[in-house]
KOLDOKE-429813 format. One line per field, with one value per residue: x, y, z of N, C-alpha, C, CB in turn; chain; residue in three letters. Coordinates in steps of 0.1 Angstrom, whole numbers, plus 5000, padded with zeros to 4 digits. Glycine has a CB too. Example, Ala and Ser with C-alpha at 12.3 -4.5 7.8 and 13.67 -1.06 7.14 Angstrom:
// KOLDOKE-429813
n.X	[5132,5128];
n.Y	[4943,4978];
n.Z	[5078,5071];
ca.X	[5123,5137];
ca.Y	[4955,4989];
ca.Z	[5078,5071];
c.X	[5132,5129];
c.Y	[4967,5000];
c.Z	[5078,5079];
cb.X	[5113,5141];
cb.Y	[4955,4994];
cb.Z	[5090,5057];
kette	[A,A];
rest	[ALA,SER];
This chain:
// KOLDOKE-429813
n.X	[0629,0664,0695,0726,0759,0782,0811,0840,0855,0851,0844,0847,0841,0824,0796,0763,0757,0740,0743,0739,0728,0733,0704,0688,0710,0714,0716,0740,0759,0757,0766,0793,0804,0802,0821,0843,0846,0829,0802,0769,0735,0706,0675,0649,0619,0593,0576,0553,0560,0551,0558,0555,0531,0537,0544,0563,0578,0597,0625,0629,0646,0637,0641,0645,0674,0692,0717,0726,0754,0777,0803,0835,0840,0863,0866,0852,0861,0865,0839,0829,0844,0834,0818,0787,0780,0769,0771,0776,0750,0743,0751,0763,0785,0794,0793,0767,0760,0734,0707,0714,0708,0687,0689,0690,0665,0649,0657,0649,0622,0613,0615,0592,0570,0552,0565,0565,0575,0566,0553,0572,0562,0554,0536,0509,0495,0517,0528,0542,0556,0553,0558,0567,0581,0588,0593,0600,0600,0587,0558,0531,0497,0478,0448,0437,0419,0411,0435,0462,0481,0512,0530,0563,0589,0622,0639,0664,0670,0648,0628,0600,0583,0557,0543,0527,0506,0492,0464,0468,0495,0513,0515,0503,0511,0504];
n.Y	[1042,1047,1055,1043,1029,1008,0992,0979,0960,0930,0919,0892,0894,0915,0932,0945,0976,1002,1035,1063,1095,1131,1153,1154,1148,1125,1118,1132,1120,1093,1097,1106,1084,1065,1076,1070,1044,1026,1004,1015,1019,1036,1038,1055,1075,1089,1120,1147,1180,1211,1245,1278,1282,1267,1236,1206,1176,1155,1134,1116,1102,1069,1059,1081,1098,1077,1057,1029,1008,0987,0969,0958,0955,0967,0989,1009,1034,1048,1054,1068,1091,1107,1138,1146,1120,1106,1083,1048,1024,1006,0989,1000,1015,0999,0989,0971,0946,0946,0922,0892,0892,0911,0936,0928,0916,0938,0955,0939,0937,0964,0969,0959,0970,0998,1022,1040,1062,1053,1057,1042,1011,0994,0979,0955,0931,0907,0895,0871,0871,0845,0839,0851,0883,0896,0877,0865,0889,0904,0919,0943,0942,0964,0977,0996,1015,0993,0980,0959,0968,0967,0971,0973,0968,0978,0967,0974,1000,1013,1021,1023,1012,1016,0993,0990,0966,0943,0924,0896,0893,0881,0853,0852,0845,0838];
n.Z	[8631,8636,8651,8645,8648,8634,8640,8621,8634,8653,8685,8707,8734,8737,8750,8754,8768,8788,8783,8803,8795,8794,8795,8764,8748,8735,8707,8699,8716,8706,8680,8685,8698,8678,8660,8673,8668,8682,8686,8685,8695,8690,8693,8675,8674,8655,8658,8661,8668,8683,8679,8686,8670,8649,8634,8634,8622,8641,8650,8679,8708,8716,8741,8763,8773,8772,8756,8738,8740,8725,8737,8749,8784,8791,8775,8787,8796,8773,8766,8789,8789,8770,8761,8775,8783,8812,8830,8830,8831,8861,8892,8923,8913,8893,8860,8844,8821,8796,8795,8777,8742,8743,8731,8704,8700,8705,8684,8662,8666,8665,8638,8627,8642,8653,8676,8707,8734,8768,8800,8827,8840,8869,8882,8875,8851,8838,8807,8784,8752,8729,8703,8670,8658,8682,8701,8733,8747,8777,8789,8795,8787,8767,8754,8726,8704,8688,8682,8693,8721,8735,8764,8769,8791,8800,8825,8836,8830,8838,8820,8797,8767,8744,8722,8691,8678,8654,8662,8657,8656,8675,8697,8730,8764,8798];
ca.X	[0641,0674,0709,0735,0772,0788,0825,0844,0860,0841,0851,0839,0838,0816,0783,0755,0755,0732,0750,0730,0734,0727,0692,0688,0724,0715,0721,0753,0767,0757,0775,0806,0808,0804,0833,0854,0844,0821,0789,0759,0721,0698,0662,0642,0605,0589,0565,0550,0561,0545,0565,0550,0521,0543,0546,0573,0581,0610,0629,0633,0650,0626,0645,0652,0685,0700,0723,0731,0768,0782,0817,0841,0839,0876,0864,0842,0866,0863,0825,0827,0851,0826,0810,0773,0778,0770,0776,0771,0740,0748,0750,0775,0795,0799,0784,0761,0755,0720,0705,0718,0698,0677,0690,0687,0651,0643,0660,0641,0607,0610,0614,0578,0560,0553,0567,0566,0578,0555,0557,0576,0552,0559,0524,0501,0497,0528,0527,0554,0553,0559,0562,0567,0594,0590,0593,0609,0598,0576,0552,0517,0489,0468,0440,0433,0415,0411,0448,0468,0492,0520,0540,0575,0598,0636,0640,0677,0671,0635,0621,0591,0578,0544,0544,0514,0506,0480,0461,0473,0510,0520,0507,0506,0508,0506];
ca.Y	[1049,1046,1059,1032,1028,0995,0991,0967,0949,0923,0914,0882,0897,0927,0931,0957,0984,1014,1047,1074,1107,1144,1154,1158,1146,1111,1118,1137,1109,1082,1101,1107,1070,1059,1081,1063,1030,1018,1001,1021,1017,1046,1037,1068,1075,1102,1126,1161,1190,1224,1256,1291,1280,1259,1222,1199,1162,1153,1121,1116,1089,1060,1058,1094,1098,1065,1052,1015,1007,0973,0970,0950,0964,0974,1001,1018,1047,1055,1059,1077,1104,1115,1148,1142,1108,1108,1071,1035,1019,0995,0991,1003,1020,0988,0987,0958,0945,0943,0908,0887,0892,0921,0947,0922,0914,0951,0959,0932,0940,0977,0969,0955,0976,1012,1023,1053,1060,1051,1057,1029,1005,0983,0970,0951,0918,0905,0884,0868,0868,0832,0837,0864,0890,0900,0865,0866,0901,0904,0932,0945,0944,0975,0978,1010,1017,0981,0974,0954,0976,0960,0979,0965,0975,0975,0969,0979,1015,1018,1028,1015,1017,1009,0988,0988,0954,0937,0914,0883,0893,0872,0846,0856,0835,0844];
ca.Z	[8627,8647,8648,8650,8642,8635,8636,8613,8642,8662,8697,8713,8748,8737,8756,8754,8780,8786,8788,8807,8790,8798,8788,8750,8743,8730,8693,8699,8722,8697,8669,8690,8701,8664,8654,8681,8663,8691,8681,8693,8691,8695,8686,8675,8669,8648,8664,8657,8679,8680,8684,8681,8660,8638,8638,8626,8625,8647,8655,8693,8713,8722,8755,8765,8783,8771,8743,8740,8735,8725,8739,8760,8796,8792,8768,8794,8798,8760,8766,8799,8786,8759,8766,8774,8790,8827,8836,8825,8841,8869,8906,8931,8904,8884,8848,8843,8808,8794,8793,8764,8732,8745,8720,8691,8700,8704,8671,8652,8668,8660,8623,8624,8650,8657,8691,8713,8749,8777,8814,8832,8848,8878,8886,8864,8846,8829,8797,8776,8738,8726,8689,8662,8659,8696,8710,8744,8755,8786,8790,8800,8775,8767,8741,8723,8690,8681,8680,8705,8725,8745,8771,8772,8801,8802,8839,8840,8828,8842,8809,8790,8754,8740,8708,8686,8670,8650,8673,8654,8654,8684,8707,8743,8775,8812];
c.X	[0651,0687,0718,0748,0777,0802,0829,0849,0849,0849,0842,0834,0829,0802,0776,0754,0747,0740,0739,0736,0727,0714,0694,0702,0725,0721,0736,0763,0768,0767,0790,0812,0810,0817,0845,0853,0838,0807,0778,0745,0713,0685,0655,0628,0602,0576,0564,0552,0556,0553,0559,0541,0526,0544,0556,0575,0595,0613,0635,0637,0638,0629,0652,0663,0695,0705,0729,0744,0772,0797,0822,0841,0852,0875,0855,0848,0864,0849,0824,0834,0844,0818,0795,0770,0779,0776,0771,0761,0745,0745,0763,0787,0800,0789,0780,0756,0740,0718,0708,0706,0687,0677,0686,0672,0644,0645,0651,0626,0604,0609,0600,0567,0563,0555,0568,0569,0565,0560,0561,0565,0558,0548,0517,0504,0508,0524,0540,0549,0560,0564,0561,0580,0597,0591,0604,0607,0586,0571,0538,0509,0479,0460,0436,0430,0415,0424,0453,0480,0499,0530,0551,0584,0612,0639,0653,0677,0658,0628,0611,0587,0565,0546,0530,0514,0493,0477,0466,0488,0518,0511,0512,0503,0511,0518];
c.Y	[1048,1051,1048,1033,1014,0995,0979,0956,0943,0917,0904,0886,0910,0923,0945,0964,0996,1025,1058,1087,1120,1145,1160,1157,1133,1110,1122,1126,1097,1085,1101,1093,1063,1064,1075,1048,1021,1016,1007,1017,1028,1046,1051,1065,1088,1107,1141,1170,1203,1235,1269,1290,1273,1245,1215,1185,1161,1139,1122,1103,1082,1059,1070,1092,1086,1062,1039,1014,0992,0974,0960,0960,0972,0987,1012,1032,1055,1061,1070,1091,1112,1126,1144,1129,1110,1095,1059,1030,1007,0997,0993,1007,1010,0987,0973,0957,0942,0928,0904,0887,0903,0931,0941,0920,0928,0956,0953,0935,0954,0978,0966,0963,0991,1013,1037,1052,1059,1051,1043,1024,0994,0974,0966,0937,0917,0894,0883,0865,0855,0831,0851,0871,0895,0889,0868,0878,0898,0918,0932,0948,0955,0973,0992,1010,1004,0974,0969,0963,0969,0970,0970,0974,0970,0978,0977,0994,1021,1027,1018,1021,1010,1005,0985,0976,0951,0926,0900,0882,0883,0865,0850,0846,0842,0838];
c.Z	[8639,8642,8653,8642,8644,8631,8628,8622,8651,8673,8704,8727,8749,8743,8754,8767,8777,8792,8791,8803,8797,8790,8773,8743,8736,8716,8692,8705,8712,8685,8673,8692,8687,8658,8661,8678,8674,8685,8690,8687,8698,8688,8687,8671,8664,8655,8659,8669,8674,8687,8678,8669,8648,8643,8628,8631,8630,8651,8669,8697,8719,8737,8759,8776,8782,8757,8746,8733,8736,8725,8749,8772,8797,8784,8775,8795,8785,8760,8777,8797,8776,8766,8764,8781,8805,8834,8828,8836,8848,8883,8913,8923,8894,8872,8847,8829,8807,8792,8778,8754,8733,8734,8707,8690,8698,8690,8660,8653,8663,8645,8619,8631,8652,8672,8695,8728,8757,8791,8819,8842,8857,8882,8874,8859,8836,8820,8790,8762,8735,8712,8682,8664,8673,8706,8721,8753,8765,8787,8795,8788,8778,8754,8739,8708,8682,8679,8694,8709,8737,8751,8775,8780,8801,8816,8843,8840,8832,8832,8803,8777,8752,8725,8704,8676,8664,8660,8670,8653,8663,8693,8721,8754,8788,8818];
cb.X	[0638,0675,0713,0729,0782,0780,0834,0855,0872,0833,0855,0848,0850,0815,0783,0741,0769,0718,0760,0728,0731,0737,0682,0683,0734,0701,0712,0755,0760,0743,0771,0807,0798,0792,0834,0852,0858,0821,0787,0761,0716,0704,0653,0649,0595,0587,0566,0537,0576,0530,0580,0562,0515,0557,0532,0587,0578,0613,0639,0622,0661,0626,0653,0642,0680,0692,0734,0721,0778,0778,0821,0855,0837,0887,0859,0839,0881,0865,0816,0832,0865,0818,0812,0768,0788,0755,0772,0782,0726,0763,0742,0779,0806,0801,0791,0750,0763,0714,0690,0724,0691,0678,0704,0694,0646,0650,0675,0643,0604,0620,0624,0576,0560,0541,0580,0553,0586,0548,0547,0590,0541,0566,0515,0502,0484,0541,0515,0563,0557,0549,0554,0555,0593,0579,0597,0623,0594,0581,0552,0516,0481,0474,0428,0443,0424,0404,0458,0472,0488,0526,0534,0582,0592,0645,0640,0688,0674,0637,0630,0578,0588,0532,0552,0509,0512,0480,0446,0466,0515,0531,0508,0500,0517,0494];
cb.Y	[1063,1031,1073,1018,1039,0985,0992,0972,0955,0912,0926,0869,0900,0933,0926,0955,0989,1013,1052,1073,1108,1156,1164,1172,1148,1105,1127,1150,1104,1079,1115,1115,1063,1063,1097,1065,1025,1025,0986,1036,1003,1061,1026,1078,1070,1100,1126,1162,1191,1225,1255,1300,1294,1264,1214,1207,1152,1163,1114,1122,1091,1047,1045,1105,1098,1053,1062,1005,1016,0965,0985,0945,0956,0965,0998,1013,1047,1045,1047,1072,1101,1106,1162,1142,1097,1110,1070,1025,1016,0992,0979,0990,1025,0975,0992,0955,0934,0951,0904,0873,0879,0927,0952,0909,0907,0961,0957,0917,0938,0987,0958,0940,0969,1021,1015,1062,1073,1037,1064,1031,0999,0989,0978,0960,0913,0903,0887,0857,0880,0822,0827,0873,0902,0910,0853,0866,0912,0899,0939,0956,0931,0989,0968,1020,1028,0983,0984,0939,0990,0947,0986,0961,0975,0982,0956,0974,1019,1027,1033,1012,1015,1018,0975,1000,0942,0932,0913,0878,0907,0879,0830,0869,0822,0841];
cb.Z	[8624,8651,8654,8649,8648,8626,8649,8603,8651,8654,8707,8714,8756,8723,8771,8747,8786,8793,8777,8822,8775,8796,8795,8748,8754,8730,8684,8707,8735,8691,8663,8703,8709,8656,8656,8696,8659,8705,8679,8694,8694,8694,8691,8665,8681,8633,8680,8650,8683,8685,8681,8678,8656,8633,8638,8627,8614,8659,8645,8702,8724,8715,8759,8769,8796,8776,8737,8735,8742,8712,8743,8757,8809,8786,8754,8808,8801,8749,8770,8812,8782,8751,8759,8760,8785,8832,8851,8822,8833,8867,8912,8939,8913,8891,8836,8853,8800,8782,8796,8765,8732,8758,8720,8690,8713,8714,8667,8653,8682,8666,8617,8626,8664,8652,8695,8710,8754,8774,8823,8840,8839,8891,8896,8852,8841,8836,8788,8782,8729,8729,8681,8666,8650,8700,8702,8740,8746,8800,8776,8811,8772,8769,8741,8727,8683,8668,8674,8704,8729,8739,8784,8759,8815,8792,8846,8831,8814,8855,8798,8798,8743,8743,8707,8679,8678,8635,8675,8642,8657,8692,8705,8747,8773,8821];
kette	[A,A,A,A,A,A,A,A,A,A,A,A,A,A,A,A,A,A,A,A,A,A,A,A,A,A,A,A,A,A,A,A,A,A,A,A,A,A,A,A,A,A,A,A,A,A,A,A,A,A,A,A,A,A,A,A,A,A,A,A,A,A,A,A,A,A,A,A,A,A,A,A,A,A,A,A,A,A,A,A,A,A,A,A,A,A,A,A,A,A,A,A,A,A,A,A,A,A,A,A,A,A,A,A,A,A,A,A,A,A,A,A,A,A,A,A,A,A,A,A,A,A,A,A,A,A,A,A,A,A,A,A,A,A,A,A,A,A,A,A,A,A,A,A,A,A,A,A,A,A,A,A,A,A,A,A,A,A,A,A,A,A,A,A,A,A,A,A,A,A,A,A,A,A];
rest	[MET,MET,LEU,GLU,ALA,LYS,PRO,ASP,ARG,ALA,ASP,GLU,SER,SER,LYS,TRP,TYR,ALA,ALA,TYR,THR,MET,PRO,ARG,HIS,GLU,LYS,LEU,VAL,ALA,ALA,GLN,LEU,GLY,MET,ARG,GLU,LEU,GLU,THR,TYR,LEU,PRO,LEU,TYR,ARG,THR,VAL,HIS,HIS,TRP,ASN,ARG,ARG,GLU,ALA,GLU,VAL,ASP,LEU,PRO,LEU,PHE,PRO,GLY,TYR,VAL,PHE,VAL,ASN,MET,PRO,ILE,ALA,ASP,ARG,VAL,ARG,VAL,LEU,GLU,GLN,PRO,GLY,VAL,VAL,ARG,LEU,VAL,GLY,THR,ASN,GLY,LYS,ALA,ILE,PRO,LEU,PRO,GLU,GLY,GLU,ILE,GLU,ARG,LEU,ARG,SER,SER,LEU,ALA,PHE,CYS,LYS,ALA,GLU,PRO,TYR,PRO,PHE,MET,THR,ALA,GLY,ARG,LYS,VAL,ARG,ILE,LYS,SER,GLY,PRO,MET,ALA,GLY,PHE,GLU,GLY,LYS,ILE,LEU,ARG,ARG,LYS,GLY,LYS,LEU,ARG,LEU,VAL,VAL,SER,LEU,GLU,MET,ILE,SER,CYS,SER,VAL,VAL,LEU,GLU,LEU,ASP,SER,GLY,CYS,ALA,GLN,LEU,ALA,ASN];
């Protein structure tokens, strides 16, 4: 599940950026940016939360604290002036776009795989998926309950997710 807004206009110079948000403001920020006709992507996952002996299914951001925005860099002020947006991810105060195709690969792979947040991992064996809907992603392999689990890290925002796959879903190479 995801929240996304797609504007009618397409701009050749648009790139995907990660907007860092205040805690628990991701859905609000995505909705506000969508109303401003900016394309956003907020992947969500479903989980069960327990409150006062009650439980409910809720949709939470797969990357807590981040909303992805497709825009020309000239539109950065339109993003930064939104309540709940802290900054655009980058270095030395300069927003840096996400690697080309990363959001599209993420979007297409999440259509076929169950995902949930996972602590960011810097150490461990890296592998690259060579084929299948997740082709191009690099990650660390974990096994659990007979299913293949792949930890995929988005370096720019220091976040990771774990994807659950059937073992024959993709070919892996070191």
